[in-house]
C-alpha positions as a Markdown table, in Angstrom:
| # | Residue | x | y | z |
|---|---|---|---|---|
| 1 | Met | 0.0 | 0.0 | 0.0 |
| 2 | Asp | 2.7 | 2.4 | 1.0 |
| 3 | Ser | 4.9 | 1.6 | -1.9 |
| 4 | Arg | 2.0 | 2.1 | -4.3 |
| 5 | Thr | 1.3 | 5.5 | -2.8 |
| 6 | Asn | 5.0 | 6.5 | -3.2 |
| 7 | Glu | 5.0 | 5.4 | -6.8 |
| 8 | Glu | 1.9 | 7.5 | -7.5 |
| 9 | Ala | 3.5 | 10.5 | -5.7 |
| 10 | Glu | 6.6 | 10.2 | -7.9 |
| 11 | Glu | 4.5 | 10.0 | -11.1 |
| 12 | Asn | 2.3 | 13.0 | -10.1 |
| 13 | Pro | 4.6 | 15.4 | -8.2 |
| 14 | Lys | 3.1 | 18.4 | -6.5 |
| 15 | Pro | 3.5 | 21.7 | -8.3 |
| 16 | Glu | 6.2 | 24.1 | -6.9 |
| 17 | Val | 5.0 | 26.8 | -4.6 |
| 18 | Ser | 7.0 | 30.0 | -4.1 |
| 19 | Glu | 7.7 | 31.2 | -0.6 |
| 20 | Ser | 5.8 | 34.5 | -1.1 |
| 21 | Leu | 2.8 | 32.7 | -2.5 |
| 22 | Leu | 2.9 | 30.2 | 0.4 |
| 23 | Lys | 3.0 | 32.9 | 3.0 |
| 24 | Ser | 0.1 | 34.8 | 1.5 |
| 25 | Gly | -2.0 | 31.7 | 1.2 |
| 26 | Gly | -2.3 | 32.3 | -2.5 |
| 27 | Glu | -1.8 | 28.7 | -3.6 |
| 28 | Lys | -4.4 | 27.5 | -1.2 |
| 29 | Asp | -6.9 | 30.1 | -2.4 |
| 30 | Lys | -6.0 | 29.4 | -6.0 |
| 31 | Leu | -6.6 | 25.6 | -5.6 |
| 32 | Gly | -9.8 | 26.3 | -3.7 |
| 33 | Glu | -11.1 | 28.6 | -6.5 |
| 34 | Asn | -10.4 | 25.9 | -9.1 |
| 35 | Asn | -12.3 | 23.3 | -7.1 |
| 36 | Arg | -15.2 | 25.6 | -6.5 |
| 37 | Ser | -15.4 | 26.7 | -10.1 |
| 38 | Ala | -15.3 | 23.2 | -11.3 |
| 39 | Ser | -18.1 | 22.0 | -9.0 |
| 40 | Ser | -20.3 | 25.0 | -9.6 |
| 41 | Lys | -20.6 | 24.1 | -13.3 |
| 42 | Asp | -22.5 | 21.0 | -12.4 |
| 43 | Met | -24.5 | 22.5 | -9.6 |
| 44 | Leu | -28.3 | 23.0 | -10.1 |
| 45 | Phe | -30.6 | 25.2 | -8.0 |
| 46 | Arg | -34.3 | 24.7 | -7.5 |
| 47 | Ala | -36.2 | 28.0 | -7.4 |
| 48 | Asp | -38.7 | 26.8 | -4.9 |
| 49 | Lys | -36.0 | 25.9 | -2.4 |
| 50 | Ile | -34.3 | 29.4 | -2.3 |
| 51 | Asp | -35.1 | 31.2 | 0.9 |
| 52 | Leu | -35.6 | 34.8 | -0.2 |
| 53 | Lys | -36.2 | 35.9 | 3.4 |
| 54 | Ser | -32.8 | 34.6 | 4.4 |
| 55 | Leu | -31.2 | 36.4 | 1.5 |
| 56 | Asp | -32.8 | 39.6 | 2.6 |
| 57 | Val | -31.4 | 39.2 | 6.1 |
| 58 | His | -27.9 | 38.5 | 4.8 |
| 59 | Leu | -28.1 | 41.5 | 2.4 |
| 60 | Glu | -29.2 | 43.8 | 5.3 |
| 61 | Lys | -26.3 | 42.7 | 7.4 |
| 62 | His | -23.9 | 43.2 | 4.6 |
| 63 | Leu | -25.2 | 46.8 | 3.9 |
| 64 | Ser | -25.0 | 47.5 | 7.6 |
| 65 | Arg | -21.4 | 46.5 | 7.8 |
| 66 | Ala | -20.6 | 48.6 | 4.7 |
| 67 | Trp | -22.3 | 51.6 | 6.2 |
| 68 | Ser | -20.5 | 51.3 | 9.5 |
| 69 | Arg | -17.2 | 51.1 | 7.7 |
| 70 | Ser | -18.0 | 54.3 | 5.8 |
| 71 | Val | -18.8 | 56.2 | 9.0 |
| 72 | Glu | -16.1 | 54.6 | 11.1 |
| 73 | Pro | -13.6 | 57.5 | 10.7 |
| 74 | Asn | -16.0 | 59.8 | 12.6 |
| 75 | Asn | -16.3 | 57.4 | 15.5 |
| 76 | Arg | -12.6 | 56.4 | 15.8 |
| 77 | Pro | -10.6 | 57.6 | 18.9 |
| 78 | Lys | -9.0 | 60.9 | 18.4 |
| 79 | Glu | -5.2 | 60.9 | 18.0 |
| 80 | Pro | -3.2 | 63.0 | 20.5 |
| 81 | Trp | -1.9 | 65.2 | 17.6 |
| 82 | Glu | -5.3 | 65.9 | 16.0 |
| 83 | Ile | -6.6 | 69.4 | 16.2 |
| 84 | Asp | -10.1 | 70.7 | 16.6 |
| 85 | Leu | -10.9 | 72.3 | 13.2 |
| 86 | Ala | -13.5 | 74.5 | 14.9 |
| 87 | Lys | -10.7 | 76.4 | 16.6 |
| 88 | Leu | -8.7 | 76.9 | 13.4 |
| 89 | Glu | -9.2 | 80.2 | 11.5 |
| 90 | Ile | -7.5 | 80.5 | 8.2 |
| 91 | Arg | -6.8 | 84.2 | 7.2 |
| 92 | Tyr | -4.9 | 84.4 | 4.0 |
| 93 | Leu | -2.6 | 82.6 | 1.5 |
| 94 | Ile | 1.1 | 82.7 | 2.1 |
| 95 | Ala | 2.5 | 80.3 | -0.6 |
| 96 | Arg | 1.6 | 77.6 | -3.0 |
| 97 | Gly | 3.8 | 74.6 | -3.7 |
| 98 | Thr | 3.8 | 71.3 | -5.6 |
| 99 | Tyr | 2.2 | 69.2 | -2.8 |
| 100 | Gly | 0.2 | 71.8 | -0.9 |
| 101 | Thr | -0.8 | 75.3 | -0.1 |
| 102 | Val | 0.3 | 77.3 | 3.0 |
| 103 | Tyr | -2.0 | 79.8 | 4.8 |
| 104 | Arg | -1.6 | 82.1 | 7.7 |
| 105 | Gly | -4.1 | 81.7 | 10.5 |
| 106 | Thr | -4.8 | 81.3 | 14.2 |
| 107 | Tyr | -5.4 | 78.3 | 16.4 |
| 108 | Asp | -6.4 | 78.8 | 20.0 |
| 109 | Asp | -5.4 | 82.5 | 19.7 |
| 110 | Gln | -1.9 | 81.7 | 18.6 |
| 111 | Asp | -0.4 | 82.6 | 15.2 |
| 112 | Val | 0.1 | 79.6 | 13.0 |
| 113 | Ala | 1.0 | 78.5 | 9.5 |
| 114 | Val | -1.5 | 76.0 | 8.0 |
| 115 | Lys | -0.3 | 73.7 | 5.2 |
| 116 | Leu | -2.9 | 71.9 | 3.2 |
| 117 | Leu | -1.5 | 68.8 | 1.5 |
| 118 | Asp | -3.1 | 68.0 | -1.8 |
| 119 | Trp | -2.2 | 64.5 | -3.2 |
| 120 | Gly | -4.8 | 64.5 | -6.0 |
| 121 | Glu | -7.4 | 62.8 | -3.8 |
| 122 | Asp | -10.1 | 63.3 | -6.4 |
| 123 | Asp | -8.4 | 60.9 | -8.7 |
| 124 | Met | -10.0 | 57.5 | -8.1 |
| 125 | Ala | -7.3 | 55.7 | -10.0 |
| 126 | Ala | -4.8 | 56.6 | -7.3 |
| 127 | Thr | -6.8 | 55.1 | -4.4 |
| 128 | Thr | -4.0 | 52.6 | -3.4 |
| 129 | Ala | -1.2 | 55.2 | -3.6 |
| 130 | Leu | -3.4 | 57.7 | -1.7 |
| 131 | Ala | -4.0 | 55.2 | 1.1 |
| 132 | Ala | -0.2 | 54.6 | 1.4 |
| 133 | Leu | 0.4 | 58.4 | 1.5 |
| 134 | Arg | -2.1 | 58.9 | 4.2 |
| 135 | Ala | -0.8 | 56.0 | 6.3 |
| 136 | Ser | 2.7 | 57.4 | 6.0 |
| 137 | Phe | 1.5 | 60.8 | 6.9 |
| 138 | Lys | -0.2 | 59.5 | 10.0 |
| 139 | Gln | 2.9 | 57.6 | 11.1 |
| 140 | Glu | 5.3 | 60.6 | 10.6 |
| 141 | Val | 2.9 | 63.2 | 12.2 |
| 142 | Ala | 3.0 | 61.0 | 15.3 |
| 143 | Val | 6.8 | 61.5 | 15.4 |
| 144 | Trp | 6.7 | 65.2 | 14.7 |
| 145 | His | 4.2 | 65.7 | 17.5 |
| 146 | Lys | 6.9 | 64.7 | 20.0 |
| 147 | Leu | 9.6 | 66.9 | 18.7 |
| 148 | Asp | 10.7 | 69.8 | 21.0 |
| 149 | His | 13.8 | 71.8 | 20.1 |
| 150 | Pro | 14.4 | 75.6 | 19.8 |
| 151 | Asn | 15.8 | 75.2 | 16.2 |
| 152 | Val | 12.8 | 73.1 | 14.9 |
| 153 | Thr | 9.6 | 74.7 | 14.0 |
| 154 | Arg | 7.0 | 73.9 | 16.8 |
| 155 | Phe | 4.4 | 71.4 | 15.6 |
| 156 | Val | 0.9 | 72.4 | 16.7 |
| 157 | Gly | -1.2 | 69.6 | 15.3 |
| 158 | Ala | -2.7 | 68.0 | 12.2 |
| 159 | Ser | -6.0 | 66.7 | 10.8 |
| 160 | Met | -6.6 | 63.8 | 8.5 |
| 161 | Gly | -9.7 | 65.4 | 7.0 |
| 162 | Thr | -10.6 | 69.0 | 6.1 |
| 163 | Ser | -14.3 | 68.8 | 5.2 |
| 164 | Asp | -15.1 | 71.3 | 8.0 |
| 165 | Leu | -12.3 | 73.7 | 7.0 |
| 166 | Lys | -13.2 | 77.1 | 5.7 |
| 167 | Ile | -10.8 | 78.3 | 3.1 |
| 168 | Pro | -10.8 | 82.0 | 2.4 |
| 169 | Ala | -11.8 | 83.0 | -1.1 |
| 170 | Lys | -9.3 | 84.6 | -3.5 |
| 171 | Asn | -11.4 | 87.8 | -3.6 |
| 172 | Ser | -13.4 | 89.2 | -0.7 |
| 173 | Thr | -16.5 | 89.2 | -2.9 |
| 174 | Asp | -16.2 | 85.5 | -3.7 |
| 175 | Gly | -17.9 | 82.8 | -1.6 |
| 176 | Pro | -15.9 | 80.2 | 0.3 |
| 177 | Asn | -13.6 | 77.9 | -1.6 |
| 178 | Glu | -15.2 | 74.5 | -2.2 |
| 179 | Gln | -12.4 | 73.0 | -4.3 |
| 180 | Leu | -10.6 | 71.3 | -1.4 |
| 181 | Pro | -10.8 | 67.5 | -1.3 |
| 182 | Ser | -12.7 | 66.4 | 1.8 |
| 183 | Lys | -10.0 | 63.9 | 2.7 |
| 184 | Ala | -7.0 | 66.3 | 2.3 |
| 185 | Cys | -4.6 | 66.5 | 5.2 |
| 186 | Cys | -3.8 | 69.6 | 7.1 |
| 187 | Val | -0.6 | 70.4 | 9.1 |
| 188 | Val | -0.5 | 73.3 | 11.6 |
| 189 | Val | 2.8 | 74.8 | 12.9 |
| 190 | Glu | 3.9 | 78.0 | 14.7 |
| 191 | Phe | 4.1 | 81.1 | 12.5 |
| 192 | Leu | 7.4 | 82.8 | 12.4 |
| 193 | Thr | 7.5 | 86.5 | 11.4 |
| 194 | Gly | 11.2 | 86.7 | 10.2 |
| 195 | Gly | 10.5 | 85.0 | 6.8 |
| 196 | Thr | 12.9 | 82.5 | 5.3 |
| 197 | Leu | 16.6 | 82.2 | 5.3 |
| 198 | Lys | 16.6 | 82.5 | 1.5 |
| 199 | Gly | 14.8 | 85.9 | 1.9 |
| 200 | Leu | 17.5 | 87.1 | 4.3 |
| 201 | Leu | 20.3 | 86.0 | 1.9 |
| 202 | Tyr | 18.6 | 87.7 | -1.0 |
| 203 | Lys | 18.3 | 91.0 | 0.9 |
| 204 | Asn | 22.0 | 90.8 | 1.7 |
| 205 | Arg | 23.2 | 89.6 | -1.7 |
| 206 | Arg | 25.3 | 92.9 | -2.2 |
| 207 | Lys | 26.5 | 93.8 | 1.3 |
| 208 | Lys | 26.8 | 90.2 | 2.6 |
| 209 | Leu | 26.3 | 89.0 | 6.2 |
| 210 | Pro | 28.7 | 89.6 | 9.1 |
| 211 | Tyr | 30.7 | 86.6 | 9.9 |
| 212 | Lys | 29.2 | 86.4 | 13.4 |
| 213 | Val | 25.7 | 86.2 | 11.9 |
| 214 | Val | 26.8 | 83.5 | 9.4 |
| 215 | Ile | 28.1 | 81.3 | 12.2 |
| 216 | Gln | 25.1 | 81.9 | 14.4 |
| 217 | Leu | 22.7 | 80.9 | 11.6 |
| 218 | Ala | 24.9 | 77.8 | 10.8 |
| 219 | Leu | 24.9 | 76.8 | 14.4 |
| 220 | Asp | 21.1 | 77.1 | 14.6 |
| 221 | Leu | 20.7 | 74.9 | 11.5 |
| 222 | Ser | 23.3 | 72.3 | 12.6 |
| 223 | Arg | 21.9 | 72.0 | 16.1 |
| 224 | Gly | 18.4 | 71.5 | 14.7 |
| 225 | Leu | 19.6 | 68.8 | 12.2 |
| 226 | Ser | 21.6 | 67.1 | 15.0 |
| 227 | Tyr | 18.5 | 66.9 | 17.1 |
| 228 | Leu | 16.4 | 65.5 | 14.2 |
| 229 | His | 19.1 | 62.9 | 13.5 |
| 230 | Ser | 19.2 | 61.9 | 17.1 |
| 231 | Lys | 15.5 | 61.1 | 16.7 |
| 232 | Lys | 16.2 | 59.0 | 13.6 |
| 233 | Ile | 14.6 | 61.6 | 11.4 |
| 234 | Val | 16.1 | 62.5 | 8.0 |
| 235 | His | 14.8 | 65.8 | 6.6 |
| 236 | Arg | 15.8 | 65.1 | 3.0 |
| 237 | Asp | 15.1 | 68.7 | 1.7 |
| 238 | Val | 17.6 | 70.9 | 3.6 |
| 239 | Lys | 17.7 | 74.3 | 1.8 |
| 240 | Ala | 17.5 | 78.0 | 2.6 |
| 241 | Glu | 13.8 | 78.1 | 1.6 |
| 242 | Asn | 12.9 | 75.6 | 4.2 |
| 243 | Met | 14.6 | 77.5 | 7.1 |
| 244 | Leu | 12.4 | 80.0 | 8.9 |
| 245 | Leu | 13.5 | 82.9 | 11.1 |
| 246 | Asp | 11.8 | 84.4 | 14.1 |
| 247 | Ala | 11.7 | 88.1 | 15.1 |
| 248 | Asn | 15.2 | 87.7 | 16.7 |
| 249 | Arg | 16.7 | 86.0 | 13.6 |
| 250 | Asn | 16.8 | 82.6 | 15.3 |
| 251 | Leu | 16.7 | 79.9 | 12.7 |
| 252 | Lys | 14.2 | 77.0 | 12.8 |
| 253 | Ile | 14.0 | 74.1 | 10.5 |
| 254 | Ala | 10.6 | 73.8 | 8.7 |
| 255 | Asp | 8.8 | 72.0 | 5.9 |
| 256 | Phe | 8.8 | 68.4 | 6.8 |
| 257 | Gly | 6.9 | 67.6 | 3.6 |
| 258 | Val | 9.4 | 65.0 | 2.5 |
| 259 | Ala | 11.0 | 64.2 | 5.8 |
| 260 | Arg | 10.8 | 60.6 | 7.0 |
| 261 | Val | 11.9 | 58.4 | 9.9 |
| 262 | Glu | 15.2 | 56.9 | 9.0 |
| 263 | Ala | 14.9 | 53.3 | 7.8 |
| 264 | Gln | 16.7 | 50.6 | 9.7 |
| 265 | Asn | 17.8 | 49.3 | 6.3 |
| 266 | Pro | 19.3 | 52.1 | 4.1 |
| 267 | Lys | 18.1 | 50.3 | 1.0 |
| 268 | Asp | 14.6 | 51.2 | 2.1 |
| 269 | Met | 15.4 | 54.9 | 1.4 |
| 270 | Thr | 16.0 | 55.5 | -2.2 |
| 271 | Gly | 14.9 | 57.8 | -5.0 |
| 272 | Glu | 15.4 | 61.5 | -5.9 |
| 273 | Thr | 14.0 | 63.4 | -2.9 |
| 274 | Gly | 15.0 | 67.0 | -2.3 |
| 275 | Thr | 16.0 | 70.0 | -4.4 |
| 276 | Leu | 18.6 | 70.0 | -7.1 |
| 277 | Gly | 21.7 | 71.9 | -6.1 |
| 278 | Tyr | 21.4 | 70.6 | -2.6 |
| 279 | Met | 21.0 | 66.9 | -3.3 |
| 280 | Ala | 23.8 | 64.5 | -2.5 |
| 281 | Pro | 25.4 | 62.4 | -5.3 |
| 282 | Glu | 23.9 | 59.2 | -3.9 |
| 283 | Val | 20.4 | 60.7 | -3.9 |
| 284 | Leu | 20.9 | 62.0 | -7.5 |
| 285 | Glu | 21.9 | 58.5 | -8.6 |
| 286 | Gly | 19.0 | 56.8 | -6.9 |
| 287 | Lys | 21.2 | 54.9 | -4.5 |
| 288 | Pro | 20.4 | 54.0 | -0.9 |
| 289 | Tyr | 21.0 | 56.9 | 1.4 |
| 290 | Asn | 20.8 | 57.8 | 5.1 |
| 291 | Arg | 21.0 | 61.0 | 7.3 |
| 292 | Lys | 24.3 | 61.9 | 5.6 |
| 293 | Cys | 22.4 | 63.3 | 2.7 |
| 294 | Asp | 21.3 | 66.0 | 5.1 |
| 295 | Val | 24.9 | 66.7 | 6.0 |
| 296 | Tyr | 25.7 | 67.2 | 2.3 |
| 297 | Ser | 22.8 | 69.6 | 1.9 |
| 298 | Phe | 24.0 | 71.5 | 5.0 |
| 299 | Gly | 27.4 | 72.0 | 3.4 |
| 300 | Val | 25.8 | 73.7 | 0.4 |
| 301 | Cys | 23.5 | 75.8 | 2.8 |
| 302 | Leu | 26.6 | 76.8 | 4.7 |
| 303 | Trp | 28.3 | 78.0 | 1.5 |
| 304 | Glu | 25.1 | 79.8 | 0.5 |
| 305 | Thr | 24.8 | 81.6 | 3.9 |
| 306 | Tyr | 28.4 | 82.8 | 3.8 |
| 307 | Cys | 28.2 | 84.0 | 0.1 |
| 308 | Cys | 24.6 | 85.1 | 0.0 |
| 309 | Asp | 24.5 | 83.5 | -3.4 |
| 310 | Leu | 23.2 | 80.5 | -5.3 |
| 311 | Pro | 25.5 | 77.6 | -5.8 |
| 312 | Tyr | 25.1 | 77.0 | -9.6 |
| 313 | Pro | 23.2 | 80.0 | -11.1 |
| 314 | Phe | 24.2 | 79.4 | -14.7 |
| 315 | Leu | 23.7 | 75.6 | -15.0 |
| 316 | Ser | 20.6 | 73.7 | -16.0 |
| 317 | Phe | 19.1 | 71.0 | -13.8 |
| 318 | Ala | 20.5 | 68.3 | -16.1 |
| 319 | Glu | 24.0 | 69.9 | -16.1 |
| 320 | Ile | 24.0 | 70.1 | -12.3 |
| 321 | Ser | 22.9 | 66.5 | -11.8 |
| 322 | Ser | 25.5 | 65.1 | -14.2 |
| 323 | Ala | 28.4 | 67.3 | -13.0 |
| 324 | Val | 27.8 | 66.7 | -9.3 |
| 325 | Val | 27.9 | 62.9 | -9.8 |
| 326 | Arg | 30.4 | 62.5 | -12.6 |
| 327 | His | 32.8 | 65.4 | -12.1 |
| 328 | Asn | 32.5 | 66.1 | -8.4 |
| 329 | Leu | 31.1 | 69.6 | -9.0 |
| 330 | Arg | 30.8 | 71.7 | -5.8 |
| 331 | Pro | 30.2 | 75.4 | -5.2 |
| 332 | Glu | 33.3 | 77.5 | -5.5 |
| 333 | Ile | 34.6 | 78.6 | -2.1 |
| 334 | Pro | 35.8 | 82.3 | -2.3 |
| 335 | Arg | 39.4 | 83.0 | -1.4 |
| 336 | Cys | 38.3 | 85.3 | 1.5 |
| 337 | Cys | 36.5 | 82.5 | 3.3 |
| 338 | Pro | 38.3 | 81.6 | 6.6 |
| 339 | Ser | 40.0 | 78.2 | 6.3 |
| 340 | Ala | 38.1 | 76.7 | 9.3 |
| 341 | Leu | 34.7 | 77.4 | 7.6 |
| 342 | Ala | 35.9 | 76.2 | 4.2 |
| 343 | Thr | 37.1 | 72.9 | 5.8 |
| 344 | Ile | 33.6 | 72.3 | 7.3 |
| 345 | Met | 32.0 | 72.9 | 3.8 |
| 346 | Arg | 34.4 | 70.4 | 2.1 |
| 347 | Lys | 33.9 | 67.8 | 4.8 |
| 348 | Cys | 30.1 | 68.0 | 4.6 |
| 349 | Trp | 29.9 | 67.7 | 0.8 |
| 350 | Asp | 32.4 | 64.9 | 0.5 |
| 351 | Ala | 31.3 | 62.5 | -2.3 |
| 352 | Asn | 31.6 | 59.6 | 0.1 |
| 353 | Pro | 28.8 | 59.7 | 2.7 |
| 354 | Asp | 30.9 | 57.7 | 5.2 |
| 355 | Lys | 33.5 | 60.4 | 5.2 |
| 356 | Arg | 31.0 | 63.2 | 6.0 |
| 357 | Pro | 30.8 | 64.1 | 9.7 |
| 358 | Glu | 27.8 | 63.6 | 11.9 |
| 359 | Met | 25.9 | 66.8 | 12.6 |
| 360 | Asp | 26.9 | 66.8 | 16.3 |
| 361 | Glu | 30.5 | 66.9 | 15.1 |
| 362 | Val | 29.7 | 69.8 | 12.8 |
| 363 | Val | 28.2 | 71.7 | 15.8 |
| 364 | Lys | 31.4 | 71.3 | 17.7 |
| 365 | Leu | 33.5 | 72.5 | 14.7 |
| 366 | Leu | 31.3 | 75.6 | 14.3 |
| 367 | Glu | 31.4 | 76.4 | 18.1 |
| 368 | Ala | 35.2 | 76.4 | 17.9 |
| 369 | Ile | 35.3 | 79.1 | 15.3 |
| 370 | Asp | 36.4 | 82.6 | 16.5 |
| 371 | Thr | 34.3 | 85.4 | 15.1 |
| 372 | Ser | 35.8 | 88.2 | 17.1 |
| 373 | Lys | 38.1 | 89.3 | 14.3 |
| 374 | Gly | 35.6 | 89.1 | 11.5 |
| 375 | Gly | 36.0 | 86.9 | 8.5 |
| 376 | Gly | 32.8 | 87.4 | 6.6 |
| 377 | Met | 32.7 | 87.8 | 2.8 |
| 378 | Ile | 33.7 | 91.3 | 1.9 |
| 379 | Pro | 31.2 | 93.2 | -0.2 |
| 380 | Glu | 32.4 | 93.8 | -3.7 |
| 381 | Asp | 31.8 | 97.6 | -3.6 |
| 382 | Gln | 34.4 | 98.0 | -0.9 |
| 383 | Ala | 38.1 | 98.8 | -1.6 |
| 384 | Ala | 39.2 | 95.4 | -0.4 |
| 385 | Gly | 36.2 | 93.6 | -1.8 |
| 386 | Cys | 36.2 | 90.0 | -2.8 |
| 387 | Phe | 36.1 | 89.5 | -6.6 |
| 388 | Cys | 36.0 | 85.7 | -6.4 |
| 389 | Phe | 32.8 | 85.5 | -8.4 |
| 390 | Gly | 32.9 | 88.5 | -10.7 |
| 391 | Pro | 29.4 | 89.9 | -11.3 |
| 392 | Ile | 27.0 | 89.9 | -8.4 |
| 393 | Arg | 24.7 | 86.9 | -8.5 |
| 394 | Gly | 21.6 | 87.1 | -6.3 |
| 395 | Pro | 19.8 | 84.1 | -4.9 |
């Protein structure tokens, strides 16, 4: 009996099953479907034996479950970071970007900036991608909610739905804006009156910033990044536009639109995320990266703060991308730049991520710089001006 069974098994071996299919139960379901479809062809039903009342009961239960799922979000427990939209008043538009719109407003009588994230939620074809974005947003907001540092913009709260949000009309005579998707996400942070670092650099593109101010701004940024990295958060879009200033010119890191918790496996973090000109070579190439991509971007920001200039004003995006990766292109450090600061720039934008310092090391290097004797970039209109760049190039 046993030998016969073994012979039959050898003549009719079982089909191979992949590990992924086995784990998901796909093979079992697939075989079950085949058996069911085969038997259903020969199955006959008698109309007088169908219990219509029972079908009605099952249908009612099914519809009830579907309805409860549709209203479930309104009954779910409130997250600790969720805001009460009734307390939020949006006043006027500040800026409009690729993934959202920023407004100024008030929340509980405090000045706030409100960013509405638009992921194209009206596109039904993107339902799966949208669900992933919202899940990621929820996970990351929970992390931002716990951040507390003087050089990181204070997070007030967020909302996963904006159906009750009143958006001001473009013109005072218009009615309220009804174009916002009901499931769009909303992020609320403190409002800073000093504008962006980029705005400050643009205003000083001719007279430049005093060396003491350059180091102070660099220290604020490096301390903020060091704190984020200690919390396993990679900003991924470090640039002058994303740095805000308060009334006392203290710098705070903002715009966590593409920030994410650092993956345990660097291979999980790939893709071109950030802004060209600030992006590290490994990011431009689509290779795995980690927090050291922020260090590279910081090096470019440090150069930009010292020079009050753009790094590559005359190159196209394609030229920058190719030259940074293939020809080790970096911003030109002016001859008047103190060697201690120039060394930090070069260390931070090293092509090898492993050779770049950690941000807490950068903080110590900046703290060791003596600014008592000056050292800032000399304006070109002065007698001893710096002519490293030739014509003035504003950010």
